[in-house]
N, C-alpha and C positions, 0 to 999 in steps of 0.2 A: 316487363310486359306480361300480360296474362296469357293463357293458353292460346295456341294458334287456332285461327278460325277453321270451321268446317269448309271443305272445298265446295266449289260450284255455287249454284243459286241458293242452296240451303244456307251456305255460309254468309252470302250477301244478305239474305232475309234476316238471319240471326244477328248480324252485326249492324244492320241498318238502324238509324235513329234520326229523328227530326233535326236535332242539333247538328249532326254531321252533314245531312243534306243541305241545311241552310248555310253551314260553313262553306260548302262547295259553291253555293249560289253567290255568297259574298265574295269569295275568292275570284269567281268568274267576273262579276260586275267590276271589281277593282281592276282586274287584269285588262278587260276589254276596254274600259273607259279611260285608262291611264295614258295610253300612248297611241291610240288609233288615229288621233289627229296628225301625228307625225307621218303615218302611212299615207293619209289622204293628201297631205302637203307634198310629200315626195312624189306621189303618183301624178299630181298636177304639174309639178316641175319637170318630170320626165315626159309629160305630154301623153300619158297613157289614156286609152279609151275607157269608158265605163266598164266594158267587159273585161279588159285587162286588169283593172283595179279590183273588180269583183273576184277575178281568178286569183289574184295575189292574196286577198283576204280568205277566200274559200280554201285554198291549198294550205295556208298557214293554220287555219282552224282545224282542218282535217288532220294535219300532222300532229298538232297539239292534242286534239281529242282522242285520236286512236292511240297515240303514244301513252297518254295519261291512263286510259282504260287498260291497256295491255300490261303496263308496268305495275300499276296499282293492284290489279287482279293477280298478276304473277307473284308479287312479293308480299301481298296483303299488308301494304304500307301506303301512306299518303304520298305517292310520287306524282307530283304535278309538273307538267311541262308548260312552257311559255315560249314566246318569241323573244329574241334578244333586243331589248329596248335600247341599250347603248349602241348596238350594231345598227339599229334602225335610225338612230340619231346620226350616225356616220353616213348612212345611205341618204338621208334627207339632206345633209350638208353637201354631199356630192351632187345630188340632184339640183340643189339650189345654185351651185356654182358652175354646173355643166362640166365637171371634171371627168365624168364617165357617162356612158349610155346605160339604159336599163339592161340590155343584153349583157353588157360587160359586168354589171353588178351581179347578174345571175351566174355568170362564169366564176366570179369570185366566191359566190355562195357555194358553188359546187366544190371548189378547191378547199374552202374552209370545212365543208362537211367531210371530205376525205381525210383531212388532218384529224378531225374529231373522232372519226371511226378508228384511225390508227392509234390514237391515244387511249381509246377504250379497249381495243382488241389486245394491245400490248400490255395493258395494265399500268402504263406509265403515269397516268393521272391519279389513279388510286394509290400508287406507291408513294406519291408525294403527299397527298391529302391525309393518308393514314398516319403520317408522322407528325401532324400538327397537334400539339398538346391540347387537352380539353379546355383549359383556361383561356388559351388564345383563340380557340374555335368559338367559345362562348362570347368572348370580347368582339371577335369579328362579326358575329351575327348581331350582337347588340348594337355595334357601330353602324351596321347596314340599316337596321330598323329605326334607330333613333331619329334621323331626319324626317322620316315619315310620321312619327308620333308628334314631333314638334310641328309638323305641317298642319296638324289638326287645329292647333291654336293660332297658327299664322293665317288660317283660312277664315277665322271669325270675322274680321273686318269686311271681307268680300261678300259674305252671306251670313250676317249675324243671327237672323232668326233660326234658320235650319241648323247651322253648325253649333250655336250655343245650346239649342234644344237637344241636339244629339249628345253633346258633352254631359248635359244634366241627366239625360236618360241613361247614359253609360254609367255615371257615378251611382245613380240610384240602383241600377241593375246589378252592379258589382256588390252592393250591400244586400239587396233583397232577393235577386234571382240571378246569381253569377253565371250560370250556364246559359242563360238566355239574354244576357246583356247585349251581345253584339247583334243578334237578330232583332232585338228591340230597337237598337240604334238604326238599323237598316230601315225598319218600318217608320220610325220617327223622322228620319231624314227625308224619306219619300213624301210623307204627309206634310211636313213643314215646308218643303220646297214648293209643293203645290199651293199651299195656303199663302206663301210669301210671293207667289207669282214668278218664281225664278226657274221654272221648267221651260225650256225652249220648245220651239215648234219642230215637228217632224217633217223632214223633206222627203221627196219621192225616192223610192228605191226599187229593188227587184230581188229575185232569187239569186242564189249563188251560181257560180260558173267556174268551169275548169277549161282554160285555154292553154294549149301546149305552145310554149314560147322557146325559141332557140337561143341558148346562152352563147355569148361570144367569148372565145378562149384566147383573147389577147394576153400574152404572158405577162407583159409589163403591168397592164391594168389589173390583171388577176392578182398578182403579187402585191401591188400597192393597196388594193382593197381587201384582199383576203387576210393579210397580216393583222391590220387593226380589228377586223371582224372577229378573227379567231382569238386574239389576245383579250379583247374586251369581253367576249363571251365567256372565256375561261375565268377571267379575273372577277367580272361583275355579276355573272350568272351561275356558272357551274360550281365555282368554289363556294359562294354563299349558299347555293342550293344544297350542296353536300353538308355544309355546316348546319343547315336547318334540320335535315334528317338526323344527324348525329345528336344535336342538342335536344331534339324532341323525343329521343328514345329509340331510334331506328338504326343503331350502329351495325345491326346484323345484315342490313341490306347491302349487297355488294355494289360498289360504285361503278366498276368497269362496264357491266351490262347497261347501266343507265346512260353512261357517256356514249357507248357504242350506239344505243338506240337513238339518241338525239342526233347523232351524225347520220344514221340511216334515214331518219325522218326528214332531215334537212336535204339530203341527197335526192330523195324521191320527190320532194315537193318543190325544189328549186326550179325545175323546168316549167312549172306552172305559175311561177312568179313569186313564190314564198322566199323570204329570207330565213336566216338561221333559227332553228328550233333548239331549245336548251332546257335544262332544269330551271324551274321557277324558284325564286328566292323569297321575295316579299309575300306573294300570294300563297306560296307553299307554307309559309309560317302560319297563315290563317287556317289552312286546312289541317296542319299537323299539330296545332296547339291544343291546349286543354279545353278551349272553348268549343272545339268540334265535338269532343267527348272526353269524359274523365279517363276512360280506359283506352290507352294507346293502341291496343289491338283492334279497336273498332273505328279508328279515325280514317282508315282507308276508304270508307264509304263516302267521305267528303269529296275525294278525288274521282270516285265513280260518278258522283253527281255532277261535278264540274266537267269531266270528260264527256259525259252524255250531252250536257248542255252545249259544249263546244261543237259537237256534231250537228246539233240543231241550228246553231248559229251559222255553221258552214252552209247549210241548206238555204238560209235566208241572208247571205252575206251582203247582198245589195241593199236590203232593208236595214241591216246593221249600219252600213255606211250612211244611210239617210237619217239615222237616229243619233249620229255622233254628237250633234250640238244640243240635244235636248236635255242631257243630264248636266246640272251645274258642276263645274270643275271643283269648287270648294267643298261641295258635299261629298264627292268621290274622295277627295284628299282626307277629309275628316273620317269617312268610313274606313279607309285604309289604315290611318293612324290608330284609331280606337280599336280596330280588330287585332292590332299587333302588340298591344300593351302587355298582355299575359306572357307571350313568347319572349318579349324583350326583357321582362322582369326575371324570367327563368334563366335566360342566357346571361344576364348581368350577375345573377347569383352564382352561376357556375364560374364565371370569369373572375370574380373577386373573392371566392370562398377560400382558396388556397393562398395563404399569406406570402408564400415564397414566389408565387407567380403574379402577385397583385399589381405591382408597378408595371410589369411588362404587359399584363392584360389591359391595364388602364391606358397605356400608350397605344396599344393596338386599337382599342375602342375609339379614342379621340382622333387618331389619324384616319381611321376608316370612316368615322362620322363626318369628317371634314369635307369629304367628297372630292379631295384634290386629285387631279390627274397630272402626271408629270412623265415626260418621255413616252407618252401614249399609254402609260400603265395606270390603272385605276387605283383608288384609295384602298380597296380591300387588300390588294397585294402589298402596297406600301405599309399598310397597318400591320400586316403579318411580319413583314421584313423588319419594321422598326421594333415591334414587340419581341420578336425572336432574337434580334441583335442585342437588345437590352438584357434579356434573360441569359443569353450566352455569355455576355460580358460579365454579368453578375456572378455567374457560376465559375467563370475563370478566375475572378478576383478572390472568391472564397477559397479556391484551391491554393 
């Protein structure tokens, strides 16, 4: 990395670039559009009012936005927060089956936040992640990103005109203007979606809202929900989120304060309806990759851009909910996949560069990319365990 930025607004002005700002915009669009449908579905199944649903979204965006701004500013690194999408899937499933009430979900979110704070304050999470070899960390990240890149081409049949056009623009951009390839894809996707008539209509909405809601602290329900929420967040979000920072050149950023902050943000926002806040993984790779800026010390501006936009979205959370169906899902999938190509290539190079780790790294990659969940544990953890076990066995055999 180059020299550390100047402090304060002078440092922000000096490090700001259009490519970094646009990378933050792309990361935000992908993040917002990717799983908000789950939130809407869960809110409907819980029978929440429009104000309660708006409060859920508002408090989540406030936690993400403030956390992203504070941590990126503090460490001058692209630290992007997000909500736990796997955890949201669990909540949506609970809502659909009636296994718990919304106050009981909030109680579980509070307990999960307390556990996250403890893991950050004690340094337990950082102690484990710091021992992961670079080759396996690179394979882990490549395995997390690969399904999203494949999703670009899988989206072609559903929206052939905009998605195929985005792919062509990306390929041309990588050859002719690599720094602006992803922003060009964003513009092309928007224009082609309009021309193809695949942009949906906007429904009515309103401003954001914060409604204090009382969590239910039923111990049995809290434990039953908090355990999968915490495990999924650690395995599917926090661990890959740390891998993104390390692989993109930010090994100097301490992990423990990041984990602690996500726990604090979750704890403060849960009484207003928000579920768990954590380190972003997929969208963080967009903000922390070379496409944001060639100089790693200037990429933090991408997260300042994204954090500020999250705060704006919090103010208009009701309108955001009304706009959910307007953006074609295949276009968002293609945008996400193409935005991650550079980071995936870099991670793959790190994973396979050292011949002594190559087989273990490859095993980590394919298991992680499989998306398999077993015993409630996600593929990222199984990938690391499989690769680590193979590497350990190989070294024992050599001895």
